[in-house]
C-alpha positions, -999 to 999 in steps of 0.1 A, spaced: -205 -238 333 -219 -270 309 -207 -305 325 -184 -322 305 -193 -353 289 -187 -387 300 -177 -409 271 -173 -447 280 -144 -461 253 -151 -496 242 -121 -519 224 -139 -544 201 -122 -570 183 -132 -587 146 -118 -619 144 -118 -635 114 -106 -672 104 -109 -696 72 -120 -730 74 -127 -755 43 -129 -721 22 -153 -706 49 -150 -672 61 -156 -669 98 -161 -645 124 -162 -652 162 -187 -641 182 -201 -645 216 -239 -648 233 -251 -622 254 -261 -638 288 -280 -605 302 -297 -573 292 -295 -558 268 -296 -581 237 -298 -606 262 -294 -643 239 -283 -620 207 -245 -628 195 -222 -600 198 -183 -594 188 -157 -597 219 -151 -562 237 -141 -546 269 -143 -512 282 -108 -493 281 -96 -490 314 -77 -456 326 -45 -474 334 -46 -497 302 -31 -491 269 -57 -502 241 -30 -531 236 -38 -542 266 -74 -546 266 -71 -566 233 -45 -587 251 -71 -596 275 -100 -602 253 -78 -623 228 -67 -645 259 -96 -644 283 -125 -642 258 -116 -659 225 -92 -684 246 -61 -683 220 -27 -664 218 -8 -647 190 -36 -628 170 -24 -599 148 -46 -571 146 -52 -537 130 -75 -507 141 -103 -502 115 -132 -479 123 -145 -458 150 -181 -460 162 -198 -430 181 -236 -427 172 -254 -417 202 -279 -447 199 -250 -475 199 -257 -483 234 -290 -481 249 -277 -472 285 -244 -451 280 -223 -433 259 -200 -455 245 -177 -448 219 -163 -481 201 -127 -485 185 -126 -517 162 -97 -540 153 -97 -564 131 -80 -595 135 -71 -627 114 -60 -662 125 -55 -695 111 -78 -723 120 -50 -747 126 -41 -722 156 -75 -721 164 -81 -759 165 -51 -767 187 -48 -736 212 -86 -725 214 -92 -733 252 -123 -738 273 -138 -700 280 -165 -691 300 -189 -678 273 -206 -692 247 -191 -687 215 -190 -698 178 -174 -692 149 -202 -679 122 -201 -683 85 -196 -644 73 -227 -653 52 -247 -671 75 -249 -647 107 -274 -650 136 -293 -624 154 -267 -597 165 -270 -570 190 -259 -534 190 -242 -521 160 -221 -550 156 -237 -564 125 -224 -532 106 -193 -533 125 -189 -571 109 -198 -556 76 -173 -528 76 -145 -555 85 -151 -572 53 -140 -544 36 -108 -546 53 -106 -582 43 -109 -576 9 -79 -552 10 -60 -579 26 -66 -613 10 -51 -600 -24 -18 -596 -7 1 -632 -10 15 -630 24 -18 -626 43 -31 -656 21 -4 -679 31 -6 -671 68 -42 -681 66 -36 -713 47 -6 -724 68 -13 -761 60 -22 -780 30 -54 -770 10 -70 -775 -20 -79 -748 -51 -114 -747 -46 -110 -737 -10 -90 -708 -20 -115 -703 -45 -145 -702 -25 -125 -679 3 -120 -650 -27 -153 -655 -42 -171 -650 -5 -148 -619 3 -148 -602 -29 -186 -613 -39 -179 -624 -73 -177 -658 -91 -146 -670 -105 -143 -695 -139 -129 -728 -120 -103 -737 -150 -91 -699 -155 -88 -695 -114 -68 -726 -111 -45 -720 -141 -39 -683 -126 -31 -694 -92 -8 -722 -101 7 -699 -126 16 -671 -99 42 -696 -85 33 -694 -50 24 -731 -44 34 -764 -49 18 -794 -52 21 -819 -20 18 -850 -39 -14 -858 -18 -52 -858 -27 -84 -852 -1 -119 -859 -6 -137 -831 -18 -174 -823 -17 -184 -843 -45 -166 -873 -36 -138 -871 -62 -102 -866 -49 -83 -831 -49 -51 -825 -49 -38 -810 -20 -13 -779 -24 10 -756 2 28 -724 1 62 -721 -10 86 -710 18 101 -681 3 71 -665 -14 74 -628 -15 49 -602 -8 25 -594 -40 -9 -582 -46 -27 -613 -64 -57 -598 -79 
């Protein structure tokens, strides 16, 4: 009788945030071989006695160093060569978190970590670049939703920051005036009465989302 294959099940977290209109992904630096010195997504092997949610909670609290991340499964990775040492099947979960929570709650952790702009990624190990690119498709679907966008921008923001976020995720360019007019006419945001220094040195109005917005697709 042929031996039954022994597969290792790996839980992977692709965690995104938005900071100053830039979409960023959380990665850690590998300290050992294989791929020593490369950057990878946080992951853990699923133990027999654990649910996947327990493993994800461990990743979020002990590797990322924060709490309260919402996530959804998005993709299974099972190519034979995705790990050079073992037969590893990866289940990817995509999470979104706003930068305010990251700044307030992210604690000192034992890993070398970085939030990388998704358009300026470092050397990445395993098949994690494919996973990041696939997860961008998830973001395309999510960021057209008004409530998701509100979660990512809970505090004051400028309209150029919102526009840059959409342009980066959707890989398209919007006319500044048309985008501004359309977004204001959606009735989702309000002027805070404050201004912020923009990149070109000119003060930019700060907006915030209204408390009672309804869930809807924006584009």
